[in-house]
PDB file of N, CA, C and O in Angstrom:
ATOM      1  N   UNK A   1       2.922  27.957 -12.342  1.00  0.00           N
ATOM      2  CA  UNK A   1       2.771  26.635 -12.954  1.00  0.00           C
ATOM      3  C   UNK A   1       3.631  25.602 -12.213  1.00  0.00           C
ATOM      4  O   UNK A   1       3.152  24.512 -11.899  1.00  0.00           O
ATOM      5  N   UNK A   2       4.864  25.927 -11.942  1.00  0.00           N
ATOM      6  CA  UNK A   2       5.759  24.965 -11.286  1.00  0.00           C
ATOM      7  C   UNK A   2       5.248  24.524  -9.915  1.00  0.00           C
ATOM      8  O   UNK A   2       5.196  23.324  -9.646  1.00  0.00           O
ATOM      9  N   UNK A   3       4.872  25.453  -9.049  1.00  0.00           N
ATOM     10  CA  UNK A   3       4.372  25.023  -7.734  1.00  0.00           C
ATOM     11  C   UNK A   3       3.166  24.104  -7.855  1.00  0.00           C
ATOM     12  O   UNK A   3       3.001  23.166  -7.075  1.00  0.00           O
ATOM     13  N   UNK A   4       2.330  24.385  -8.842  1.00  0.00           N
ATOM     14  CA  UNK A   4       1.135  23.562  -9.036  1.00  0.00           C
ATOM     15  C   UNK A   4       1.529  22.126  -9.390  1.00  0.00           C
ATOM     16  O   UNK A   4       0.991  21.167  -8.837  1.00  0.00           O
ATOM     17  N   UNK A   5       2.472  21.999 -10.315  1.00  0.00           N
ATOM     18  CA  UNK A   5       2.940  20.667 -10.732  1.00  0.00           C
ATOM     19  C   UNK A   5       3.539  19.932  -9.534  1.00  0.00           C
ATOM     20  O   UNK A   5       3.268  18.751  -9.316  1.00  0.00           O
ATOM     21  N   UNK A   6       4.346  20.639  -8.773  1.00  0.00           N
ATOM     22  CA  UNK A   6       4.963  20.050  -7.591  1.00  0.00           C
ATOM     23  C   UNK A   6       3.886  19.579  -6.617  1.00  0.00           C
ATOM     24  O   UNK A   6       3.959  18.486  -6.055  1.00  0.00           O
ATOM     25  N   UNK A   7       2.889  20.436  -6.436  1.00  0.00           N
ATOM     26  CA  UNK A   7       1.798  20.131  -5.525  1.00  0.00           C
ATOM     27  C   UNK A   7       1.055  18.874  -5.950  1.00  0.00           C
ATOM     28  O   UNK A   7       0.799  17.990  -5.132  1.00  0.00           O
ATOM     29  N   UNK A   8       0.712  18.799  -7.218  1.00  0.00           N
ATOM     30  CA  UNK A   8      -0.040  17.644  -7.698  1.00  0.00           C
ATOM     31  C   UNK A   8       0.807  16.374  -7.588  1.00  0.00           C
ATOM     32  O   UNK A   8       0.290  15.292  -7.307  1.00  0.00           O
ATOM     33  N   UNK A   9       2.101  16.522  -7.813  1.00  0.00           N
ATOM     34  CA  UNK A   9       2.997  15.365  -7.663  1.00  0.00           C
ATOM     35  C   UNK A   9       3.001  14.886  -6.215  1.00  0.00           C
ATOM     36  O   UNK A   9       2.890  13.690  -5.945  1.00  0.00           O
ATOM     37  N   UNK A  10       3.128  15.823  -5.297  1.00  0.00           N
ATOM     38  CA  UNK A  10       3.132  15.458  -3.875  1.00  0.00           C
ATOM     39  C   UNK A  10       1.822  14.784  -3.502  1.00  0.00           C
ATOM     40  O   UNK A  10       1.795  13.797  -2.768  1.00  0.00           O
ATOM     41  N   UNK A  11       0.736  15.343  -4.028  1.00  0.00           N
ATOM     42  CA  UNK A  11      -0.575  14.779  -3.719  1.00  0.00           C
ATOM     43  C   UNK A  11      -0.671  13.356  -4.262  1.00  0.00           C
ATOM     44  O   UNK A  11      -1.196  12.460  -3.600  1.00  0.00           O
ATOM     45  N   UNK A  12      -0.162  13.165  -5.460  1.00  0.00           N
ATOM     46  CA  UNK A  12      -0.176  11.843  -6.080  1.00  0.00           C
ATOM     47  C   UNK A  12       0.617  10.854  -5.228  1.00  0.00           C
ATOM     48  O   UNK A  12       0.157   9.747  -4.947  1.00  0.00           O
ATOM     49  N   UNK A  13       1.801  11.267  -4.828  1.00  0.00           N
ATOM     50  CA  UNK A  13       2.659  10.400  -4.010  1.00  0.00           C
ATOM     51  C   UNK A  13       1.961  10.067  -2.695  1.00  0.00           C
ATOM     52  O   UNK A  13       1.994   8.926  -2.233  1.00  0.00           O
ATOM     53  N   UNK A  14       1.327  11.081  -2.098  1.00  0.00           N
ATOM     54  CA  UNK A  14       0.656  10.885  -0.820  1.00  0.00           C
ATOM     55  C   UNK A  14      -0.469   9.865  -0.946  1.00  0.00           C
ATOM     56  O   UNK A  14      -0.556   8.922  -0.159  1.00  0.00           O
ATOM     57  N   UNK A  15      -1.327  10.062  -1.941  1.00  0.00           N
ATOM     58  CA  UNK A  15      -2.462   9.157  -2.116  1.00  0.00           C
ATOM     59  C   UNK A  15      -1.966   7.760  -2.491  1.00  0.00           C
ATOM     60  O   UNK A  15      -2.540   6.756  -2.070  1.00  0.00           O
ATOM     61  N   UNK A  16      -0.904   7.708  -3.279  1.00  0.00           N
ATOM     62  CA  UNK A  16      -0.332   6.431  -3.679  1.00  0.00           C
ATOM     63  C   UNK A  16       0.208   5.699  -2.456  1.00  0.00           C
ATOM     64  O   UNK A  16       0.051   4.484  -2.338  1.00  0.00           O
ATOM     65  N   UNK A  17       0.835   6.427  -1.557  1.00  0.00           N
ATOM     66  CA  UNK A  17       1.361   5.830  -0.337  1.00  0.00           C
ATOM     67  C   UNK A  17       0.244   5.272   0.526  1.00  0.00           C
ATOM     68  O   UNK A  17       0.344   4.160   1.045  1.00  0.00           O
ATOM     69  N   UNK A  18      -0.816   6.047   0.677  1.00  0.00           N
ATOM     70  CA  UNK A  18      -1.945   5.578   1.479  1.00  0.00           C
ATOM     71  C   UNK A  18      -2.524   4.311   0.872  1.00  0.00           C
ATOM     72  O   UNK A  18      -2.837   3.354   1.580  1.00  0.00           O
ATOM     73  N   UNK A  19      -2.662   4.318  -0.437  1.00  0.00           N
ATOM     74  CA  UNK A  19      -3.224   3.156  -1.124  1.00  0.00           C
ATOM     75  C   UNK A  19      -2.320   1.938  -0.941  1.00  0.00           C
ATOM     76  O   UNK A  19      -2.790   0.860  -0.579  1.00  0.00           O
ATOM     77  N   UNK A  20      -1.034   2.113  -1.190  1.00  0.00           N
ATOM     78  CA  UNK A  20      -0.107   0.988  -1.096  1.00  0.00           C
ATOM     79  C   UNK A  20       0.007   0.481   0.337  1.00  0.00           C
ATOM     80  O   UNK A  20       0.201  -0.714   0.561  1.00  0.00           O
ATOM     81  N   UNK A  21      -0.113   1.384   1.307  1.00  0.00           N
ATOM     82  CA  UNK A  21      -0.081   0.961   2.704  1.00  0.00           C
ATOM     83  C   UNK A  21      -1.260   0.057   3.011  1.00  0.00           C
ATOM     84  O   UNK A  21      -1.105  -0.993   3.635  1.00  0.00           O
ATOM     85  N   UNK A  22      -2.440   0.469   2.569  1.00  0.00           N
ATOM     86  CA  UNK A  22      -3.643  -0.321   2.784  1.00  0.00           C
ATOM     87  C   UNK A  22      -3.493  -1.671   2.083  1.00  0.00           C
ATOM     88  O   UNK A  22      -3.744  -2.725   2.667  1.00  0.00           O
ATOM     89  N   UNK A  23      -3.083  -1.609   0.834  1.00  0.00           N
ATOM     90  CA  UNK A  23      -2.896  -2.797   0.006  1.00  0.00           C
ATOM     91  C   UNK A  23      -1.893  -3.741   0.675  1.00  0.00           C
ATOM     92  O   UNK A  23      -2.125  -4.945   0.779  1.00  0.00           O
ATOM     93  N   UNK A  24      -0.790  -3.173   1.120  1.00  0.00           N
ATOM     94  CA  UNK A  24       0.295  -3.928   1.740  1.00  0.00           C
ATOM     95  C   UNK A  24      -0.188  -4.622   3.008  1.00  0.00           C
ATOM     96  O   UNK A  24       0.081  -5.805   3.216  1.00  0.00           O
ATOM     97  N   UNK A  25      -0.902  -3.882   3.853  1.00  0.00           N
ATOM     98  CA  UNK A  25      -1.393  -4.461   5.107  1.00  0.00           C
ATOM     99  C   UNK A  25      -2.339  -5.620   4.838  1.00  0.00           C
ATOM    100  O   UNK A  25      -2.233  -6.677   5.461  1.00  0.00           O
ATOM    101  N   UNK A  26      -3.261  -5.419   3.908  1.00  0.00           N
ATOM    102  CA  UNK A  26      -4.215  -6.485   3.591  1.00  0.00           C
ATOM    103  C   UNK A  26      -3.483  -7.706   3.066  1.00  0.00           C
ATOM    104  O   UNK A  26      -3.807  -8.834   3.435  1.00  0.00           O
ATOM    105  N   UNK A  27      -2.499  -7.486   2.209  1.00  0.00           N
ATOM    106  CA  UNK A  27      -1.790  -8.612   1.618  1.00  0.00           C
ATOM    107  C   UNK A  27      -0.900  -9.315   2.622  1.00  0.00           C
ATOM    108  O   UNK A  27      -0.764 -10.538   2.584  1.00  0.00           O
ATOM    109  N   UNK A  28      -0.298  -8.561   3.511  1.00  0.00           N
ATOM    110  CA  UNK A  28       0.546  -9.176   4.541  1.00  0.00           C
ATOM    111  C   UNK A  28      -0.312 -10.062   5.440  1.00  0.00           C
ATOM    112  O   UNK A  28       0.075 -11.188   5.755  1.00  0.00           O
ATOM    113  N   UNK A  29      -1.461  -9.565   5.850  1.00  0.00           N
ATOM    114  CA  UNK A  29      -2.326 -10.367   6.719  1.00  0.00           C
ATOM    115  C   UNK A  29      -2.806 -11.616   5.986  1.00  0.00           C
ATOM    116  O   UNK A  29      -2.882 -12.693   6.576  1.00  0.00           O
ATOM    117  N   UNK A  30      -3.127 -11.475   4.710  1.00  0.00           N
ATOM    118  CA  UNK A  30      -3.538 -12.631   3.911  1.00  0.00           C
ATOM    119  C   UNK A  30      -2.397 -13.627   3.788  1.00  0.00           C
ATOM    120  O   UNK A  30      -2.590 -14.836   3.918  1.00  0.00           O
ATOM    121  N   UNK A  31      -1.222 -13.107   3.540  1.00  0.00           N
ATOM    122  CA  UNK A  31      -0.047 -13.957   3.379  1.00  0.00           C
ATOM    123  C   UNK A  31       0.233 -14.742   4.659  1.00  0.00           C
ATOM    124  O   UNK A  31       0.498 -15.943   4.611  1.00  0.00           O
ATOM    125  N   UNK A  32       0.175 -14.064   5.791  1.00  0.00           N
ATOM    126  CA  UNK A  32       0.420 -14.725   7.077  1.00  0.00           C
ATOM    127  C   UNK A  32      -0.629 -15.805   7.311  1.00  0.00           C
ATOM    128  O   UNK A  32      -0.309 -16.911   7.746  1.00  0.00           O
ATOM    129  N   UNK A  33      -1.869 -15.478   7.022  1.00  0.00           N
ATOM    130  CA  UNK A  33      -2.954 -16.450   7.189  1.00  0.00           C
ATOM    131  C   UNK A  33      -2.687 -17.687   6.338  1.00  0.00           C
ATOM    132  O   UNK A  33      -2.765 -18.814   6.827  1.00  0.00           O
ATOM    133  N   UNK A  34      -2.376 -17.473   5.076  1.00  0.00           N
ATOM    134  CA  UNK A  34      -2.107 -18.588   4.172  1.00  0.00           C
ATOM    135  C   UNK A  34      -0.900 -19.387   4.636  1.00  0.00           C
ATOM    136  O   UNK A  34      -0.892 -20.615   4.555  1.00  0.00           O
ATOM    137  N   UNK A  35       0.096 -18.704   5.109  1.00  0.00           N
ATOM    138  CA  UNK A  35       1.318 -19.347   5.570  1.00  0.00           C
ATOM    139  C   UNK A  35       1.019 -20.250   6.769  1.00  0.00           C
ATOM    140  O   UNK A  35       1.467 -21.396   6.824  1.00  0.00           O
ATOM    141  N   UNK A  36       0.262 -19.721   7.717  1.00  0.00           N
ATOM    142  CA  UNK A  36      -0.093 -20.491   8.918  1.00  0.00           C
ATOM    143  C   UNK A  36      -0.916 -21.710   8.527  1.00  0.00           C
ATOM    144  O   UNK A  36      -0.677 -22.812   9.020  1.00  0.00           O
ATOM    145  N   UNK A  37      -1.876 -21.511   7.648  1.00  0.00           N
ATOM    146  CA  UNK A  37      -2.722 -22.631   7.199  1.00  0.00           C
ATOM    147  C   UNK A  37      -1.856 -23.673   6.499  1.00  0.00           C
ATOM    148  O   UNK A  37      -2.035 -24.875   6.697  1.00  0.00           O
ATOM    149  N   UNK A  38      -0.923 -23.207   5.684  1.00  0.00           N
ATOM    150  CA  UNK A  38      -0.035 -24.109   4.955  1.00  0.00           C
ATOM    151  C   UNK A  38       0.793 -24.949   5.928  1.00  0.00           C
ATOM    152  O   UNK A  38       0.964 -26.150   5.720  1.00  0.00           O
ATOM    153  N   UNK A  39       1.300 -24.334   6.971  1.00  0.00           N
ATOM    154  CA  UNK A  39       2.101 -25.054   7.967  1.00  0.00           C
ATOM    155  C   UNK A  39       1.224 -26.076   8.694  1.00  0.00           C
ATOM    156  O   UNK A  39       1.652 -27.199   8.959  1.00  0.00           O
ATOM    157  N   UNK A  40      -0.003 -25.672   9.012  1.00  0.00           N
ATOM    158  CA  UNK A  40      -0.915 -26.557   9.721  1.00  0.00           C
ATOM    159  C   UNK A  40      -1.159 -27.828   8.915  1.00  0.00           C
ATOM    160  O   UNK A  40      -1.214 -28.924   9.474  1.00  0.00           O
ATOM    161  N   UNK A  41      -1.305 -27.681   7.615  1.00  0.00           N
ATOM    162  CA  UNK A  41      -1.609 -28.820   6.728  1.00  0.00           C
ATOM    163  C   UNK A  41      -0.319 -29.505   6.301  1.00  0.00           C
ATOM    164  O   UNK A  41      -0.357 -30.484   5.555  1.00  0.00           O
TER     165      UNK A  41
END
């Protein structure tokens, strides 16, 4: 039982990291775009 719980936790963390990385990259690029546009105006 314990190894299984540990495994599922690791899997959760892994998938969460992948998701947040994707989310983070998209938001950073959006933020930079908005920032540049804001400076231009």
